[in-house]
Every structure is written in C-alpha cells, then in structure tokens.
HTML snippet that shows the backbone in 3Dmol.js (N, CA, C, O; Angstrom):
<script src="https://3Dmol.org/build/3Dmol-min.js"></script>
<div id="view" style="width:600px;height:400px;position:relative"></div>
<script>
const pdb = `
ATOM      1  N   MET A   1       0.848  -1.182   0.000  1.00  0.00           N
ATOM      2  CA  MET A   1       0.000   0.000   0.000  1.00  0.00           C
ATOM      3  C   MET A   1       0.893   1.245   0.000  1.00  0.00           C
ATOM      4  O   MET A   1       1.950   1.269   0.631  1.00  0.00           O
ATOM      5  N   LYS A   2       0.451   2.258  -0.708  1.00  0.00           N
ATOM      6  CA  LYS A   2       1.202   3.512  -0.822  1.00  0.00           C
ATOM      7  C   LYS A   2       0.721   4.476   0.263  1.00  0.00           C
ATOM      8  O   LYS A   2      -0.480   4.708   0.405  1.00  0.00           O
ATOM      9  N   THR A   3       1.647   5.029   1.017  1.00  0.00           N
ATOM     10  CA  THR A   3       1.302   5.949   2.099  1.00  0.00           C
ATOM     11  C   THR A   3       1.332   7.383   1.584  1.00  0.00           C
ATOM     12  O   THR A   3       2.284   7.817   0.935  1.00  0.00           O
ATOM     13  N   LEU A   4       0.261   8.100   1.894  1.00  0.00           N
ATOM     14  CA  LEU A   4       0.122   9.480   1.452  1.00  0.00           C
ATOM     15  C   LEU A   4      -0.257  10.329   2.656  1.00  0.00           C
ATOM     16  O   LEU A   4      -1.315  10.134   3.255  1.00  0.00           O
ATOM     17  N   ARG A   5       0.604  11.263   3.003  1.00  0.00           N
ATOM     18  CA  ARG A   5       0.320  12.185   4.108  1.00  0.00           C
ATOM     19  C   ARG A   5      -0.473  13.376   3.560  1.00  0.00           C
ATOM     20  O   ARG A   5      -0.110  13.946   2.531  1.00  0.00           O
ATOM     21  N   MET A   6      -1.536  13.744   4.237  1.00  0.00           N
ATOM     22  CA  MET A   6      -2.378  14.850   3.783  1.00  0.00           C
ATOM     23  C   MET A   6      -1.675  16.199   3.903  1.00  0.00           C
ATOM     24  O   MET A   6      -2.120  17.186   3.317  1.00  0.00           O
ATOM     25  N   ASN A   7      -0.569  16.243   4.666  1.00  0.00           N
ATOM     26  CA  ASN A   7       0.160  17.507   4.789  1.00  0.00           C
ATOM     27  C   ASN A   7       1.328  17.604   3.799  1.00  0.00           C
ATOM     28  O   ASN A   7       2.121  18.543   3.867  1.00  0.00           O
ATOM     29  N   MET A   8       1.434  16.636   2.882  1.00  0.00           N
ATOM     30  CA  MET A   8       2.424  16.737   1.800  1.00  0.00           C
ATOM     31  C   MET A   8       1.937  17.777   0.805  1.00  0.00           C
ATOM     32  O   MET A   8       0.731  17.946   0.623  1.00  0.00           O
ATOM     33  N   THR A   9       2.857  18.468   0.166  1.00  0.00           N
ATOM     34  CA  THR A   9       2.395  19.367  -0.890  1.00  0.00           C
ATOM     35  C   THR A   9       1.944  18.517  -2.076  1.00  0.00           C
ATOM     36  O   THR A   9       2.350  17.365  -2.228  1.00  0.00           O
ATOM     37  N   VAL A  10       1.115  19.098  -2.889  1.00  0.00           N
ATOM     38  CA  VAL A  10       0.649  18.405  -4.087  1.00  0.00           C
ATOM     39  C   VAL A  10       1.853  18.032  -4.953  1.00  0.00           C
ATOM     40  O   VAL A  10       1.892  16.952  -5.542  1.00  0.00           O
ATOM     41  N   TYR A  11       2.820  18.922  -5.025  1.00  0.00           N
ATOM     42  CA  TYR A  11       4.012  18.661  -5.821  1.00  0.00           C
ATOM     43  C   TYR A  11       4.799  17.473  -5.263  1.00  0.00           C
ATOM     44  O   TYR A  11       5.189  16.582  -6.017  1.00  0.00           O
ATOM     45  N   GLU A  12       5.033  17.453  -3.954  1.00  0.00           N
ATOM     46  CA  GLU A  12       5.746  16.328  -3.330  1.00  0.00           C
ATOM     47  C   GLU A  12       5.033  15.009  -3.600  1.00  0.00           C
ATOM     48  O   GLU A  12       5.655  14.008  -3.957  1.00  0.00           O
ATOM     49  N   ALA A  13       3.723  15.031  -3.422  1.00  0.00           N
ATOM     50  CA  ALA A  13       2.935  13.815  -3.593  1.00  0.00           C
ATOM     51  C   ALA A  13       2.998  13.304  -5.028  1.00  0.00           C
ATOM     52  O   ALA A  13       3.124  12.101  -5.257  1.00  0.00           O
ATOM     53  N   THR A  14       2.911  14.218  -5.994  1.00  0.00           N
ATOM     54  CA  THR A  14       2.943  13.786  -7.396  1.00  0.00           C
ATOM     55  C   THR A  14       4.348  13.390  -7.831  1.00  0.00           C
ATOM     56  O   THR A  14       4.507  12.605  -8.766  1.00  0.00           O
ATOM     57  N   GLN A  15       5.358  13.921  -7.169  1.00  0.00           N
ATOM     58  CA  GLN A  15       6.724  13.485  -7.457  1.00  0.00           C
ATOM     59  C   GLN A  15       6.944  12.061  -6.944  1.00  0.00           C
ATOM     60  O   GLN A  15       7.560  11.232  -7.614  1.00  0.00           O
ATOM     61  N   LYS A  16       6.434  11.801  -5.760  1.00  0.00           N
ATOM     62  CA  LYS A  16       6.594  10.481  -5.159  1.00  0.00           C
ATOM     63  C   LYS A  16       5.719   9.444  -5.850  1.00  0.00           C
ATOM     64  O   LYS A  16       6.141   8.307  -6.062  1.00  0.00           O
ATOM     65  N   TYR A  17       4.497   9.841  -6.198  1.00  0.00           N
ATOM     66  CA  TYR A  17       3.530   8.942  -6.843  1.00  0.00           C
ATOM     67  C   TYR A  17       2.980   9.605  -8.111  1.00  0.00           C
ATOM     68  O   TYR A  17       1.922  10.233  -8.059  1.00  0.00           O
ATOM     69  N   PRO A  18       3.664   9.479  -9.231  1.00  0.00           N
ATOM     70  CA  PRO A  18       3.224  10.131 -10.475  1.00  0.00           C
ATOM     71  C   PRO A  18       1.806   9.751 -10.922  1.00  0.00           C
ATOM     72  O   PRO A  18       1.158  10.520 -11.632  1.00  0.00           O
ATOM     73  N   GLN A  19       1.323   8.583 -10.515  1.00  0.00           N
ATOM     74  CA  GLN A  19      -0.041   8.196 -10.896  1.00  0.00           C
ATOM     75  C   GLN A  19      -1.087   9.127 -10.287  1.00  0.00           C
ATOM     76  O   GLN A  19      -2.231   9.147 -10.743  1.00  0.00           O
ATOM     77  N   LEU A  20      -0.714   9.896  -9.267  1.00  0.00           N
ATOM     78  CA  LEU A  20      -1.637  10.864  -8.674  1.00  0.00           C
ATOM     79  C   LEU A  20      -2.024  11.963  -9.650  1.00  0.00           C
ATOM     80  O   LEU A  20      -3.095  12.557  -9.522  1.00  0.00           O
ATOM     81  N   ILE A  21      -1.178  12.236 -10.608  1.00  0.00           N
ATOM     82  CA  ILE A  21      -1.474  13.301 -11.582  1.00  0.00           C
ATOM     83  C   ILE A  21      -2.802  13.021 -12.278  1.00  0.00           C
ATOM     84  O   ILE A  21      -3.668  13.894 -12.349  1.00  0.00           O
ATOM     85  N   GLY A  22      -2.960  11.819 -12.785  1.00  0.00           N
ATOM     86  CA  GLY A  22      -4.213  11.451 -13.452  1.00  0.00           C
ATOM     87  C   GLY A  22      -5.392  11.419 -12.503  1.00  0.00           C
ATOM     88  O   GLY A  22      -6.502  11.806 -12.865  1.00  0.00           O
ATOM     89  N   ILE A  23      -5.149  10.956 -11.285  1.00  0.00           N
ATOM     90  CA  ILE A  23      -6.223  10.882 -10.284  1.00  0.00           C
ATOM     91  C   ILE A  23      -6.713  12.285  -9.937  1.00  0.00           C
ATOM     92  O   ILE A  23      -7.916  12.546  -9.921  1.00  0.00           O
ATOM     93  N   ILE A  24      -5.773  13.181  -9.661  1.00  0.00           N
ATOM     94  CA  ILE A  24      -6.149  14.556  -9.305  1.00  0.00           C
ATOM     95  C   ILE A  24      -6.814  15.261 -10.491  1.00  0.00           C
ATOM     96  O   ILE A  24      -7.766  16.019 -10.305  1.00  0.00           O
ATOM     97  N   ALA A  25      -6.331  15.021 -11.683  1.00  0.00           N
ATOM     98  CA  ALA A  25      -6.953  15.609 -12.881  1.00  0.00           C
ATOM     99  C   ALA A  25      -8.407  15.165 -12.999  1.00  0.00           C
ATOM    100  O   ALA A  25      -9.260  15.946 -13.419  1.00  0.00           O
ATOM    101  N   SER A  26      -8.695  13.918 -12.632  1.00  0.00           N
ATOM    102  CA  SER A  26     -10.068  13.398 -12.729  1.00  0.00           C
ATOM    103  C   SER A  26     -11.008  14.045 -11.712  1.00  0.00           C
ATOM    104  O   SER A  26     -12.227  13.926 -11.839  1.00  0.00           O
ATOM    105  N   TRP A  27     -10.462  14.721 -10.715  1.00  0.00           N
ATOM    106  CA  TRP A  27     -11.288  15.423  -9.732  1.00  0.00           C
ATOM    107  C   TRP A  27     -11.717  16.791 -10.232  1.00  0.00           C
ATOM    108  O   TRP A  27     -12.394  17.529  -9.516  1.00  0.00           O
ATOM    109  N   GLY A  28     -11.330  17.138 -11.459  1.00  0.00           N
ATOM    110  CA  GLY A  28     -11.706  18.433 -12.014  1.00  0.00           C
ATOM    111  C   GLY A  28     -10.582  19.449 -11.976  1.00  0.00           C
ATOM    112  O   GLY A  28     -10.826  20.655 -12.006  1.00  0.00           O
ATOM    113  N   PHE A  29      -9.355  18.966 -11.912  1.00  0.00           N
ATOM    114  CA  PHE A  29      -8.202  19.859 -11.885  1.00  0.00           C
ATOM    115  C   PHE A  29      -7.198  19.417 -12.947  1.00  0.00           C
ATOM    116  O   PHE A  29      -6.107  18.953 -12.614  1.00  0.00           O
ATOM    117  N   PRO A  30      -7.568  19.561 -14.250  1.00  0.00           N
ATOM    118  CA  PRO A  30      -6.694  19.086 -15.325  1.00  0.00           C
ATOM    119  C   PRO A  30      -5.371  19.848 -15.430  1.00  0.00           C
ATOM    120  O   PRO A  30      -4.429  19.362 -16.056  1.00  0.00           O
ATOM    121  N   GLN A  31      -5.289  21.039 -14.824  1.00  0.00           N
ATOM    122  CA  GLN A  31      -4.060  21.822 -14.872  1.00  0.00           C
ATOM    123  C   GLN A  31      -2.895  21.093 -14.206  1.00  0.00           C
ATOM    124  O   GLN A  31      -1.736  21.426 -14.450  1.00  0.00           O
ATOM    125  N   ILE A  32      -3.191  20.116 -13.380  1.00  0.00           N
ATOM    126  CA  ILE A  32      -2.157  19.348 -12.682  1.00  0.00           C
ATOM    127  C   ILE A  32      -1.258  18.608 -13.673  1.00  0.00           C
ATOM    128  O   ILE A  32      -0.124  18.260 -13.346  1.00  0.00           O
ATOM    129  N   ARG A  33      -1.760  18.373 -14.867  1.00  0.00           N
ATOM    130  CA  ARG A  33      -0.961  17.680 -15.887  1.00  0.00           C
ATOM    131  C   ARG A  33       0.182  18.549 -16.426  1.00  0.00           C
ATOM    132  O   ARG A  33       1.152  18.031 -16.981  1.00  0.00           O
ATOM    133  N   ASN A  34       0.064  19.854 -16.261  1.00  0.00           N
ATOM    134  CA  ASN A  34       1.098  20.783 -16.721  1.00  0.00           C
ATOM    135  C   ASN A  34       2.225  20.796 -15.692  1.00  0.00           C
ATOM    136  O   ASN A  34       2.021  21.217 -14.553  1.00  0.00           O
ATOM    137  N   SER A  35       3.403  20.340 -16.085  1.00  0.00           N
ATOM    138  CA  SER A  35       4.504  20.190 -15.123  1.00  0.00           C
ATOM    139  C   SER A  35       4.911  21.519 -14.471  1.00  0.00           C
ATOM    140  O   SER A  35       5.264  21.547 -13.291  1.00  0.00           O
ATOM    141  N   TYR A  36       4.863  22.608 -15.229  1.00  0.00           N
ATOM    142  CA  TYR A  36       5.218  23.918 -14.664  1.00  0.00           C
ATOM    143  C   TYR A  36       4.214  24.322 -13.582  1.00  0.00           C
ATOM    144  O   TYR A  36       4.610  24.700 -12.479  1.00  0.00           O
ATOM    145  N   LEU A  37       2.920  24.243 -13.894  1.00  0.00           N
ATOM    146  CA  LEU A  37       1.894  24.612 -12.917  1.00  0.00           C
ATOM    147  C   LEU A  37       1.937  23.691 -11.702  1.00  0.00           C
ATOM    148  O   LEU A  37       1.752  24.134 -10.569  1.00  0.00           O
ATOM    149  N   ARG A  38       2.180  22.416 -11.948  1.00  0.00           N
ATOM    150  CA  ARG A  38       2.253  21.450 -10.851  1.00  0.00           C
ATOM    151  C   ARG A  38       3.394  21.830  -9.898  1.00  0.00           C
ATOM    152  O   ARG A  38       3.235  21.778  -8.679  1.00  0.00           O
ATOM    153  N   ARG A  39       4.528  22.207 -10.458  1.00  0.00           N
ATOM    154  CA  ARG A  39       5.680  22.571  -9.630  1.00  0.00           C
ATOM    155  C   ARG A  39       5.437  23.877  -8.886  1.00  0.00           C
ATOM    156  O   ARG A  39       5.687  23.963  -7.684  1.00  0.00           O
ATOM    157  N   VAL A  40       4.954  24.886  -9.589  1.00  0.00           N
ATOM    158  CA  VAL A  40       4.796  26.215  -8.988  1.00  0.00           C
ATOM    159  C   VAL A  40       3.610  26.261  -8.019  1.00  0.00           C
ATOM    160  O   VAL A  40       3.769  26.633  -6.856  1.00  0.00           O
ATOM    161  N   ILE A  41       2.439  25.889  -8.495  1.00  0.00           N
ATOM    162  CA  ILE A  41       1.249  25.965  -7.654  1.00  0.00           C
ATOM    163  C   ILE A  41       1.203  24.804  -6.664  1.00  0.00           C
ATOM    164  O   ILE A  41       0.832  24.981  -5.504  1.00  0.00           O
ATOM    165  N   GLY A  42       1.579  23.629  -7.128  1.00  0.00           N
ATOM    166  CA  GLY A  42       1.543  22.445  -6.268  1.00  0.00           C
ATOM    167  C   GLY A  42       2.496  22.517  -5.097  1.00  0.00           C
ATOM    168  O   GLY A  42       2.311  21.808  -4.108  1.00  0.00           O
ATOM    169  N   SER A  43       3.513  23.361  -5.186  1.00  0.00           N
ATOM    170  CA  SER A  43       4.457  23.526  -4.075  1.00  0.00           C
ATOM    171  C   SER A  43       3.889  24.407  -2.968  1.00  0.00           C
ATOM    172  O   SER A  43       4.415  24.433  -1.855  1.00  0.00           O
ATOM    173  N   LYS A  44       2.818  25.125  -3.276  1.00  0.00           N
ATOM    174  CA  LYS A  44       2.240  26.063  -2.314  1.00  0.00           C
ATOM    175  C   LYS A  44       1.106  25.463  -1.493  1.00  0.00           C
ATOM    176  O   LYS A  44       0.755  25.995  -0.440  1.00  0.00           O
ATOM    177  N   PHE A  45       0.531  24.363  -1.962  1.00  0.00           N
ATOM    178  CA  PHE A  45      -0.635  23.793  -1.299  1.00  0.00           C
ATOM    179  C   PHE A  45      -0.386  22.352  -0.883  1.00  0.00           C
ATOM    180  O   PHE A  45       0.172  21.557  -1.640  1.00  0.00           O
ATOM    181  N   THR A  46      -0.814  22.027   0.342  1.00  0.00           N
ATOM    182  CA  THR A  46      -0.796  20.626   0.755  1.00  0.00           C
ATOM    183  C   THR A  46      -2.025  19.955   0.124  1.00  0.00           C
ATOM    184  O   THR A  46      -2.916  20.628  -0.394  1.00  0.00           O
ATOM    185  N   ILE A  47      -2.053  18.660   0.178  1.00  0.00           N
ATOM    186  CA  ILE A  47      -3.219  17.935  -0.358  1.00  0.00           C
ATOM    187  C   ILE A  47      -4.476  18.367   0.393  1.00  0.00           C
ATOM    188  O   ILE A  47      -5.523  18.595  -0.211  1.00  0.00           O
ATOM    189  N   LYS A  48      -4.361  18.477   1.700  1.00  0.00           N
ATOM    190  CA  LYS A  48      -5.496  18.884   2.527  1.00  0.00           C
ATOM    191  C   LYS A  48      -5.987  20.281   2.135  1.00  0.00           C
ATOM    192  O   LYS A  48      -7.191  20.504   2.005  1.00  0.00           O
ATOM    193  N   GLU A  49      -5.051  21.220   1.949  1.00  0.00           N
ATOM    194  CA  GLU A  49      -5.417  22.584   1.555  1.00  0.00           C
ATOM    195  C   GLU A  49      -6.034  22.622   0.166  1.00  0.00           C
ATOM    196  O   GLU A  49      -6.977  23.375  -0.077  1.00  0.00           O
ATOM    197  N   ALA A  50      -5.508  21.816  -0.745  1.00  0.00           N
ATOM    198  CA  ALA A  50      -6.041  21.785  -2.113  1.00  0.00           C
ATOM    199  C   ALA A  50      -7.480  21.291  -2.123  1.00  0.00           C
ATOM    200  O   ALA A  50      -8.315  21.828  -2.851  1.00  0.00           O
ATOM    201  N   ILE A  51      -7.775  20.276  -1.322  1.00  0.00           N
ATOM    202  CA  ILE A  51      -9.146  19.769  -1.231  1.00  0.00           C
ATOM    203  C   ILE A  51     -10.070  20.883  -0.757  1.00  0.00           C
ATOM    204  O   ILE A  51     -11.163  21.057  -1.296  1.00  0.00           O
ATOM    205  N   TYR A  52      -9.634  21.637   0.248  1.00  0.00           N
ATOM    206  CA  TYR A  52     -10.431  22.728   0.783  1.00  0.00           C
ATOM    207  C   TYR A  52     -10.580  23.862  -0.229  1.00  0.00           C
ATOM    208  O   TYR A  52     -11.689  24.335  -0.478  1.00  0.00           O
ATOM    209  N   GLU A  53      -9.463  24.297  -0.812  1.00  0.00           N
ATOM    210  CA  GLU A  53      -9.475  25.431  -1.743  1.00  0.00           C
ATOM    211  C   GLU A  53     -10.308  25.142  -2.999  1.00  0.00           C
ATOM    212  O   GLU A  53     -10.972  26.032  -3.530  1.00  0.00           O
ATOM    213  N   LEU A  54     -10.264  23.904  -3.460  1.00  0.00           N
ATOM    214  CA  LEU A  54     -11.023  23.538  -4.657  1.00  0.00           C
ATOM    215  C   LEU A  54     -12.468  23.165  -4.336  1.00  0.00           C
ATOM    216  O   LEU A  54     -13.254  22.835  -5.224  1.00  0.00           O
ATOM    217  N   ARG A  55     -12.802  23.225  -3.037  1.00  0.00           N
ATOM    218  CA  ARG A  55     -14.154  22.895  -2.553  1.00  0.00           C
ATOM    219  C   ARG A  55     -14.578  21.480  -2.981  1.00  0.00           C
ATOM    220  O   ARG A  55     -15.696  21.255  -3.444  1.00  0.00           O
ATOM    221  N   LEU A  56     -13.659  20.556  -2.809  1.00  0.00           N
ATOM    222  CA  LEU A  56     -13.935  19.166  -3.151  1.00  0.00           C
ATOM    223  C   LEU A  56     -14.535  18.454  -1.943  1.00  0.00           C
ATOM    224  O   LEU A  56     -14.324  18.858  -0.799  1.00  0.00           O
ATOM    225  N   ASN A  57     -15.279  17.398  -2.214  1.00  0.00           N
ATOM    226  CA  ASN A  57     -15.860  16.583  -1.163  1.00  0.00           C
ATOM    227  C   ASN A  57     -14.742  15.715  -0.574  1.00  0.00           C
ATOM    228  O   ASN A  57     -14.275  14.773  -1.214  1.00  0.00           O
ATOM    229  N   LYS A  58     -14.325  16.041   0.637  1.00  0.00           N
ATOM    230  CA  LYS A  58     -13.184  15.372   1.259  1.00  0.00           C
ATOM    231  C   LYS A  58     -13.394  13.861   1.358  1.00  0.00           C
ATOM    232  O   LYS A  58     -12.482  13.092   1.051  1.00  0.00           O
ATOM    233  N   GLU A  59     -14.571  13.429   1.777  1.00  0.00           N
ATOM    234  CA  GLU A  59     -14.828  11.991   1.921  1.00  0.00           C
ATOM    235  C   GLU A  59     -14.742  11.277   0.572  1.00  0.00           C
ATOM    236  O   GLU A  59     -14.223  10.164   0.483  1.00  0.00           O
ATOM    237  N   ARG A  60     -15.244  11.913  -0.457  1.00  0.00           N
ATOM    238  CA  ARG A  60     -15.179  11.336  -1.805  1.00  0.00           C
ATOM    239  C   ARG A  60     -13.730  11.217  -2.286  1.00  0.00           C
ATOM    240  O   ARG A  60     -13.355  10.227  -2.915  1.00  0.00           O
ATOM    241  N   ILE A  61     -12.928  12.228  -1.986  1.00  0.00           N
ATOM    242  CA  ILE A  61     -11.516  12.223  -2.368  1.00  0.00           C
ATOM    243  C   ILE A  61     -10.781  11.116  -1.618  1.00  0.00           C
ATOM    244  O   ILE A  61      -9.988  10.381  -2.207  1.00  0.00           O
ATOM    245  N   ILE A  62     -11.044  11.000  -0.324  1.00  0.00           N
ATOM    246  CA  ILE A  62     -10.412   9.951   0.480  1.00  0.00           C
ATOM    247  C   ILE A  62     -10.767   8.581  -0.069  1.00  0.00           C
ATOM    248  O   ILE A  62      -9.894   7.722  -0.192  1.00  0.00           O
ATOM    249  N   GLN A  63     -12.022   8.365  -0.399  1.00  0.00           N
ATOM    250  CA  GLN A  63     -12.445   7.082  -0.970  1.00  0.00           C
ATOM    251  C   GLN A  63     -11.764   6.829  -2.311  1.00  0.00           C
ATOM    252  O   GLN A  63     -11.357   5.705  -2.602  1.00  0.00           O
ATOM    253  N   SER A  64     -11.643   7.868  -3.120  1.00  0.00           N
ATOM    254  CA  SER A  64     -10.984   7.745  -4.421  1.00  0.00           C
ATOM    255  C   SER A  64      -9.529   7.323  -4.244  1.00  0.00           C
ATOM    256  O   SER A  64      -9.044   6.428  -4.936  1.00  0.00           O
ATOM    257  N   LEU A  65      -8.841   7.972  -3.316  1.00  0.00           N
ATOM    258  CA  LEU A  65      -7.442   7.639  -3.074  1.00  0.00           C
ATOM    259  C   LEU A  65      -7.291   6.218  -2.533  1.00  0.00           C
ATOM    260  O   LEU A  65      -6.396   5.481  -2.948  1.00  0.00           O
ATOM    261  N   LYS A  66      -8.159   5.844  -1.617  1.00  0.00           N
ATOM    262  CA  LYS A  66      -8.109   4.487  -1.062  1.00  0.00           C
ATOM    263  C   LYS A  66      -8.371   3.450  -2.146  1.00  0.00           C
ATOM    264  O   LYS A  66      -7.739   2.393  -2.163  1.00  0.00           O
ATOM    265  N   SER A  67      -9.292   3.745  -3.040  1.00  0.00           N
ATOM    266  CA  SER A  67      -9.599   2.792  -4.106  1.00  0.00           C
ATOM    267  C   SER A  67      -8.431   2.634  -5.087  1.00  0.00           C
ATOM    268  O   SER A  67      -8.358   1.652  -5.826  1.00  0.00           O
ATOM    269  N   HIS A  68      -7.533   3.599  -5.085  1.00  0.00           N
ATOM    270  CA  HIS A  68      -6.327   3.521  -5.931  1.00  0.00           C
ATOM    271  C   HIS A  68      -5.121   2.979  -5.157  1.00  0.00           C
ATOM    272  O   HIS A  68      -3.988   3.035  -5.634  1.00  0.00           O
ATOM    273  N   GLY A  69      -5.385   2.450  -3.946  1.00  0.00           N
ATOM    274  CA  GLY A  69      -4.335   1.792  -3.180  1.00  0.00           C
ATOM    275  C   GLY A  69      -3.533   2.677  -2.244  1.00  0.00           C
ATOM    276  O   GLY A  69      -2.444   2.296  -1.814  1.00  0.00           O
ATOM    277  N   PHE A  70      -4.051   3.848  -1.923  1.00  0.00           N
ATOM    278  CA  PHE A  70      -3.336   4.741  -1.015  1.00  0.00           C
ATOM    279  C   PHE A  70      -3.846   4.596   0.415  1.00  0.00           C
ATOM    280  O   PHE A  70      -5.043   4.452   0.662  1.00  0.00           O
ATOM    281  N   GLU A  71      -2.906   4.638   1.335  1.00  0.00           N
ATOM    282  CA  GLU A  71      -3.225   4.706   2.758  1.00  0.00           C
ATOM    283  C   GLU A  71      -3.001   6.159   3.144  1.00  0.00           C
ATOM    284  O   GLU A  71      -1.928   6.711   2.902  1.00  0.00           O
ATOM    285  N   LEU A  72      -4.011   6.777   3.743  1.00  0.00           N
ATOM    286  CA  LEU A  72      -3.929   8.206   4.058  1.00  0.00           C
ATOM    287  C   LEU A  72      -3.604   8.430   5.520  1.00  0.00           C
ATOM    288  O   LEU A  72      -4.146   7.774   6.409  1.00  0.00           O
ATOM    289  N   ILE A  73      -2.708   9.373   5.745  1.00  0.00           N
ATOM    290  CA  ILE A  73      -2.334   9.773   7.105  1.00  0.00           C
ATOM    291  C   ILE A  73      -2.646  11.253   7.227  1.00  0.00           C
ATOM    292  O   ILE A  73      -2.132  12.077   6.471  1.00  0.00           O
ATOM    293  N   GLU A  74      -3.498  11.578   8.195  1.00  0.00           N
ATOM    294  CA  GLU A  74      -3.856  12.977   8.424  1.00  0.00           C
ATOM    295  C   GLU A  74      -2.662  13.662   8.958  1.00  0.00           C
ATOM    296  O   GLU A  74      -2.710  14.861   9.234  1.00  0.00           O
TER     297      GLU A  74
END
`;
const viewer = $3Dmol.createViewer("view");
viewer.addModel(pdb, "pdb");
viewer.setStyle({}, {cartoon: {color: "spectrum"}});
viewer.zoomTo();
viewer.render();
</script>
C-alpha cells in the first residue's frame, strides 16, 4: 500500500507517486498535468489545503485515493 500524508504538498505527492497526476486531474483539476503549474502551484498547497481550496468533497476524495491503493495519514 502507498502511504500518502495529507500535509504533503501536491508537488511532493505527485513526485513520489506520479499516478496521482491522473487521479487529481479526474477530480476536475486538469491543470495538474502541466509540469510547470504542478511545480509552482503544487508547491504552495498541501493535499489537505487543495481539497479545501477547490471545494472538493473530502470523503469522496479519500475514498478515491483508497480505491487507488493509497493509505492516508492525516
């Protein structure tokens, strides 16, 4: 199982687990596929902050990540 800390930046998480790029894009954030934007913007937000800022359903996101084999640590 892949461990994902919710306080990791989006950039750190996608560097460690590149498959997250497609997963996050499917949540309605296709800009994540752009490596420049991912590095610049993704370095400023943790996964937890991104969920909040994008007004995503946290429980749905957690379920999505778990279904892709991630273990989440708050």
